[in-house]
N, C-alpha and C positions, 0 to 999 in steps of 0.2 A: 385583739389589741385596741386600746383606747385611741380615739382620734387625737392628733397632736394639738397642743396648745400653741397658738401663734404668739410670738414675742415681738411686738411692733413698737419701735422707738426711733427717735432722732437723737439718741445719745451718742457720745463719742464711742468709737470701737472699744476703748478700754473700759468705760463705764458700762456699756452693754454687756461686755464679757463678765465683769464683776457681778452684775445683777443676775446674769444667767447662771453663774456658778452657785450663787446663794439660793436661787429659786429651785434649781435642779437638786441641790443637796437637801432642801426642805421637802421637796415633792419627788422622791426617787421613783415613784410609781407612774409619774406622768412623763410624757415626751414633749419637752418644751423646745421649740425651734425658732430661731430668728426668722422673720418674714422672708428675707431674701433666700433662705435655705429651703423653704417649703416648695415642694413640687406642686404642679397645678392641681392635681387630685387632692393633695393634702390641704391646699388652700380651700378647696370646696368642702372638705370634710371637717375642718376646724370648727369647733363649737364655742370655744373660749379664746379670747385674745387678752393677754396681759400687756398693758401699754404704758409708755412714758413719752409724752409729747410725740405721738405718732403722726406720720403723714396720712392725712385723710384718704388719699388715694389707695394706700396700702390697706387700710381698714375696709374700704369699699370693695377690695378684691377678695374679701373673705365673706362670701354670701351666706354661709350657714351658721353665723355666730348667734348663740343664745344670749350672751352678755359679754361686755367688755369690762375688764377689771383694771382700774388705774392704780399706778404705784404712788400717786400723789393724793394728798387730801384736797387740794384745790383743783377744781375741775372746770372752771368757767371757760378756759381756753378750749378744752376738749369738747365741751357742750357746743360752743360756738362753731368750732371748725367741723365737727362731725354732722351737725344739723339735726333736725327733728326726726329724720328717717333712720337714724342710727339705732342699733340694738340698745337695750338697757345698759346703763353705765353704773358700775359699782365704784364708789370712791373709797380710798383707804381711810379707815377709821381706826387709828392706832393709839392706844393709851400712852405709849411711850412718846409719841409726837406731842400729846397734850402735856405730858410731864416736862418735856424739853421746852415747849413754848412757855409754860408757866414759869419755868426757871428763868427764861430770857426776860419775860415781863417783869419779874421781881428784880432781876439784876439791873435792868436799865431804868426801872423806877427808882431804885436806890441811887443810881448814877445821877439822876436829876435831883432827888431829895437831898443828897449830900453835896450838891453844887459842884459836881466834878467838871462840867464845862468851864465854869468860872475859874477853878483852880488850874485847869489846863491852860487857859488864856493867861493867867497870872504867871505861870511858869515860863511861857513863851516870851513874856515881857520882863522876866527876872524880878518880879514884884512879890514880896513876902506879905500876903494878906490873909488874915484869918477871918472867916465869915461866921456869923452866928449859926449855931446848930438848930436845925428844924427837926423835931421829933416826928416820926411817922404819923402819930396821932393828930398832928397839926396839918397833915397833907391829905387832901381829898383826891382820890383817883377815880376817874370815870371810865368804865369799860364799855366800849361799843362792840357788841357781840357777846351773847351769853350761851353759846353752844358748848361743846366739849372743851374747847380751848379756853373760852372765857370763864366757864364755871370753875375750872381748876385754877386758872390765874387768880380769880377772885379769892379762892380759898387761901392761896399762898400769900397774897397781899394782906388779907385779914390776919393771918398768923404772924405776919411781920409788924402788925400794929397800925397799918394804914386805914383810913376811912375810905370805904369802897361803895360806889353805886354802879348800877349797870343799866344798859339800854339794849333793847332788841326790837326787831321789826314788829313782832306780835307779843302779847303779854306773856310773861314768864314769872312763876312764883318761886323765889329763892329766899327762904326765911332768913338766911344769914346776911343778906344785903337788901337795900332799897332798890327796886327795879322800876324802870320806866319803859314806855313804848310809844310809838307814834311820833308825829311831828312835835306836839306839845311836850312830850316826854323827853325828846332829844334836846329841845331848848332848855328844859330844866336841868338836865344832866350837864350839858356844856357849861351853863352859867355857874354851876356849883363845883367844877372840877379844876384843881390846880394842875393836874396831869391827866390828859386824855389818852387812853390806850385804844387803838383801833385794831380789832380782830375780825372785822366783818368780811364775809365773802363778797366777791365782786359780782354784782347783778345789775340789771337795768336800773333798779331803784337806788343802789349804793354808788354807782358811778358818779363822781363829782359831788358826793354827799357833803364833804367838808370843803365848802367854797368860802368866798370872802364873807358872805353874810353869816354863815354859821361859825366860822373862825372868830368873827367879831363878838359872838356871844360868849366866848370863853373869857374868864377874868384877865385883866391886864397882868402880864408877867407869868401866865400859864405856859405849859409846855405840852408838846404832842409826841407820842410814840406811835409810829405806823408800822405794824407787823402784819398787815392784811394784804392789800394789793395797792400798787402805786396809784391807780386811777381813781381810788376812793377819795383821794385828796387832790384838789386843783393846785398844781405846782406853783403857778404864778401867784395865786392868791395866798398861798402859804409864805412864799418869799416876801410878798408885800407886808404880810402881818408881822413877820420877823423884822423886816427893815424898819417898820414904823415903831418898833418897840412894844407893840401890843402883846406879842408872844415872845417868850424868852428863849426857847430852844426847841428844836425838833430832832428826834432820833428816827431816822428813816432806814428801814431794812428792805423796802420794796419800791420799785419804780416802774413807770409805764414802759420804759425800754430798759432791758437788762441784757448784758452788763450796762451800767450807767455810762452814757457817752462822755468822753473826755471834756466836751464843751459844756456839760451841764453846770449851771451856777451852783448846784448843791455841793460840788466837790470843795469849793473854796469858801463857801459861806461860813462866816465865823460863828453863826448860831445853829449850824446843822452838823449832826454826827451822821456820817454815811456808813452803812453796813452793807456787805455784799450778799444779801439774802441768806443770812445764816441763823436767824432767830430760832427756827425749828426744822433742821434738816431731817429728812426721812432716814431712819435707821434700817438698813437692808435686812438684818437678821430678824428683827421683830416684824417688819412689814411683810417679809416672806411667809412668816408663820400665819399671819392674818389672811393673806391671799390663799395660802394652802388650806386653811380651815374653811374658807368660803367655797373654794372649789370642791373640797371633799364633801361638804354638805350638799352641794348641787349634784354631784355625782351620785350621792346616796339616795336622795329623794326628789331631785328635780326642782327643789324650792330655791328661788332666786334669793341671794342676799339683798339687803336693803339697797335700793337703787336711787339714783339722782332724780329729783323732781325737776323735770324740764321747765316747768312753769316758774319755779323759784330760781333755778340755775345752780342748785347745790343739793 
């Protein structure tokens, strides 16, 4: 009999049960048990843990782990909480997640390009105002982050007719768009973008990346979409840039504290659209297939799937 797979989460009981059902249905040959149901010997024998916001103490109580498979694409919290001594971490790399994110990037870019915030404000004031139409070709979109999410988002934006440039920490060659890297490249991209879309992972280098100084480099009247992590943007600096009129609008799907506290000024700010972290939800059915394939490959030949680079944090 194969040793059990530990399922370690801090999800609600309902969410955990839903995930368990999908994972067990996708991997009928495996015995997947919630951490609390594992006997002491089973905890010792477990070689794999599937996790979703796990308690680090529970993970530490599994001494025989060969690797940890996250159900999320973002792993910065997991890396931070488990520390450098944890087993290798495999993050979810799901093409469906990239498709959903690219869909969201395109949708909310259209929202800004078509001046939807202004029309919503006009409606609340019962004012009938028709604004000039901006063709997508007149709008420059700067993508921060050119991994799987950014690459597919760039393709969707180009198909829709937008002018697109991208920035990444290290050089990337993407023939379809102009790419930038490094500090100078970031300055260039920000200064050229009518809409900046942030898709960066949260690392020591990206925390607070979009501060007052960098927001000021964006053109007057530009807008920001943050679908990355809340801490990439300095919240007070963003509010100041919006209040001054330098930036026109911000679409925010991620925040340093989630759910967003009731006292947050973002809720009532007239130039902010608040979303409840819905830009790219994980789809359990497709995620379970990817987890199953990675585990089956490891069972077959002992080769680890691609793991998180602890130095980079993703």
